[in-house]
ChimeraX commands (.cxc) that place a marker at each C-alpha (Angstrom):
marker #1 position -0.03,0.06,-0.06 radius 0.5
marker #1 position 1.39,3.35,-0.98 radius 0.5
marker #1 position 0.29,6.37,0.94 radius 0.5
marker #1 position 0.77,9.93,-0.30 radius 0.5
marker #1 position 2.25,12.77,1.56 radius 0.5
marker #1 position -1.13,14.35,1.96 radius 0.5
marker #1 position -2.12,11.12,3.86 radius 0.5
marker #1 position 0.67,11.57,6.34 radius 0.5
marker #1 position -0.12,15.37,6.67 radius 0.5
marker #1 position -3.60,14.55,7.56 radius 0.5
marker #1 position -2.40,12.06,10.23 radius 0.5
marker #1 position 0.21,14.39,11.53 radius 0.5
marker #1 position -2.38,17.31,11.92 radius 0.5
marker #1 position -4.81,14.95,13.73 radius 0.5
marker #1 position -2.18,13.37,15.91 radius 0.5
marker #1 position 0.95,15.24,16.05 radius 0.5
marker #1 position 2.97,12.28,14.95 radius 0.5
marker #1 position 5.23,12.90,12.15 radius 0.5
marker #1 position 5.82,10.75,9.02 radius 0.5
marker #1 position 9.18,9.20,10.17 radius 0.5
marker #1 position 7.53,8.00,13.37 radius 0.5
marker #1 position 4.71,6.65,11.57 radius 0.5
marker #1 position 7.00,4.72,9.04 radius 0.5
marker #1 position 8.90,3.51,11.95 radius 0.5
marker #1 position 5.89,2.07,13.58 radius 0.5
marker #1 position 4.78,0.52,10.15 radius 0.5
marker #1 position 8.04,-1.26,9.81 radius 0.5
marker #1 position 7.46,-2.69,13.37 radius 0.5
marker #1 position 4.07,-3.62,12.28 radius 0.5
marker #1 position 5.36,-5.47,9.18 radius 0.5
marker #1 position 7.93,-7.36,11.23 radius 0.5
marker #1 position 5.38,-8.23,13.83 radius 0.5
marker #1 position 2.78,-10.92,13.96 radius 0.5
marker #1 position -0.53,-8.87,13.99 radius 0.5
marker #1 position -2.45,-11.90,14.99 radius 0.5
marker #1 position -0.55,-12.05,18.23 radius 0.5
marker #1 position -2.36,-10.21,20.93 radius 0.5
marker #1 position 0.86,-9.07,22.75 radius 0.5
marker #1 position 2.25,-7.71,19.37 radius 0.5
marker #1 position -1.06,-5.65,19.15 radius 0.5
marker #1 position -1.05,-4.46,22.60 radius 0.5
marker #1 position 2.70,-3.29,22.08 radius 0.5
marker #1 position 1.68,-1.24,19.16 radius 0.5
marker #1 position -1.40,0.30,20.88 radius 0.5
marker #1 position 0.73,1.19,24.02 radius 0.5
marker #1 position 3.41,2.71,21.48 radius 0.5
marker #1 position 0.63,4.64,19.69 radius 0.5
marker #1 position -0.99,5.91,23.04 radius 0.5
marker #1 position 2.53,7.31,24.16 radius 0.5
marker #1 position 3.09,8.95,20.74 radius 0.5
marker #1 position -0.38,10.70,20.73 radius 0.5
marker #1 position -0.55,11.31,24.39 radius 0.5
marker #1 position -3.98,9.69,24.40 radius 0.5
marker #1 position -4.68,6.99,26.95 radius 0.5
marker #1 position -6.58,3.79,25.77 radius 0.5
marker #1 position -8.79,1.95,28.31 radius 0.5
marker #1 position -8.49,-1.87,28.55 radius 0.5
marker #1 position -12.01,-2.05,27.08 radius 0.5
marker #1 position -10.98,-0.17,24.01 radius 0.5
marker #1 position -7.73,-1.96,23.59 radius 0.5
marker #1 position -9.53,-5.25,23.63 radius 0.5
marker #1 position -11.95,-4.01,20.97 radius 0.5
marker #1 position -9.04,-3.05,18.87 radius 0.5
marker #1 position -7.30,-6.47,19.28 radius 0.5
marker #1 position -10.46,-8.20,18.42 radius 0.5
marker #1 position -10.97,-6.17,15.31 radius 0.5
marker #1 position -7.44,-6.67,14.17 radius 0.5
marker #1 position -7.42,-10.32,14.95 radius 0.5
marker #1 position -10.69,-11.06,13.33 radius 0.5
marker #1 position -9.97,-8.98,10.22 radius 0.5
marker #1 position -12.46,-6.40,10.91 radius 0.5
marker #1 position -10.38,-3.37,10.07 radius 0.5
marker #1 position -11.76,-1.34,7.21 radius 0.5
marker #1 position -9.68,-1.00,4.00 radius 0.5
marker #1 position -10.33,2.49,3.34 radius 0.5
marker #1 position -8.83,3.77,6.66 radius 0.5
marker #1 position -7.64,7.01,5.04 radius 0.5
marker #1 position -11.17,8.08,4.47 radius 0.5
marker #1 position -11.76,8.00,8.17 radius 0.5
marker #1 position -9.33,10.86,8.55 radius 0.5
marker #1 position -11.63,13.16,6.63 radius 0.5
marker #1 position -14.01,13.39,9.57 radius 0.5
marker link #1:1,2 radius 0.2
marker link #1:2,3 radius 0.2
marker link #1:3,4 radius 0.2
marker link #1:4,5 radius 0.2
marker link #1:5,6 radius 0.2
marker link #1:6,7 radius 0.2
marker link #1:7,8 radius 0.2
marker link #1:8,9 radius 0.2
marker link #1:9,10 radius 0.2
marker link #1:10,11 radius 0.2
marker link #1:11,12 radius 0.2
marker link #1:12,13 radius 0.2
marker link #1:13,14 radius 0.2
marker link #1:14,15 radius 0.2
marker link #1:15,16 radius 0.2
marker link #1:16,17 radius 0.2
marker link #1:17,18 radius 0.2
marker link #1:18,19 radius 0.2
marker link #1:19,20 radius 0.2
marker link #1:20,21 radius 0.2
marker link #1:21,22 radius 0.2
marker link #1:22,23 radius 0.2
marker link #1:23,24 radius 0.2
marker link #1:24,25 radius 0.2
marker link #1:25,26 radius 0.2
marker link #1:26,27 radius 0.2
marker link #1:27,28 radius 0.2
marker link #1:28,29 radius 0.2
marker link #1:29,30 radius 0.2
marker link #1:30,31 radius 0.2
marker link #1:31,32 radius 0.2
marker link #1:32,33 radius 0.2
marker link #1:33,34 radius 0.2
marker link #1:34,35 radius 0.2
marker link #1:35,36 radius 0.2
marker link #1:36,37 radius 0.2
marker link #1:37,38 radius 0.2
marker link #1:38,39 radius 0.2
marker link #1:39,40 radius 0.2
marker link #1:40,41 radius 0.2
marker link #1:41,42 radius 0.2
marker link #1:42,43 radius 0.2
marker link #1:43,44 radius 0.2
marker link #1:44,45 radius 0.2
marker link #1:45,46 radius 0.2
marker link #1:46,47 radius 0.2
marker link #1:47,48 radius 0.2
marker link #1:48,49 radius 0.2
marker link #1:49,50 radius 0.2
marker link #1:50,51 radius 0.2
marker link #1:51,52 radius 0.2
marker link #1:52,53 radius 0.2
marker link #1:53,54 radius 0.2
marker link #1:54,55 radius 0.2
marker link #1:55,56 radius 0.2
marker link #1:56,57 radius 0.2
marker link #1:57,58 radius 0.2
marker link #1:58,59 radius 0.2
marker link #1:59,60 radius 0.2
marker link #1:60,61 radius 0.2
marker link #1:61,62 radius 0.2
marker link #1:62,63 radius 0.2
marker link #1:63,64 radius 0.2
marker link #1:64,65 radius 0.2
marker link #1:65,66 radius 0.2
marker link #1:66,67 radius 0.2
marker link #1:67,68 radius 0.2
marker link #1:68,69 radius 0.2
marker link #1:69,70 radius 0.2
marker link #1:70,71 radius 0.2
marker link #1:71,72 radius 0.2
marker link #1:72,73 radius 0.2
marker link #1:73,74 radius 0.2
marker link #1:74,75 radius 0.2
marker link #1:75,76 radius 0.2
marker link #1:76,77 radius 0.2
marker link #1:77,78 radius 0.2
marker link #1:78,79 radius 0.2
marker link #1:79,80 radius 0.2
marker link #1:80,81 radius 0.2
marker link #1:81,82 radius 0.2
view
């Protein structure tokens, strides 16, 4: 998947996380097992720290369940337009 600079600018504007940090996290995701709950928890915690937003245990479990069960939308960039 090839994202445009515009996509990264939208994310940075909403999260204050720069492109390099996003790409570093993406690399970590590619190397990790995204069906492993511990890997997903680690990524959620990293994102939480990067953005300064706390993620409740309940929300964390919902995210994990969505990822493990392939319920993540394919058009994630459209979610940023909201």
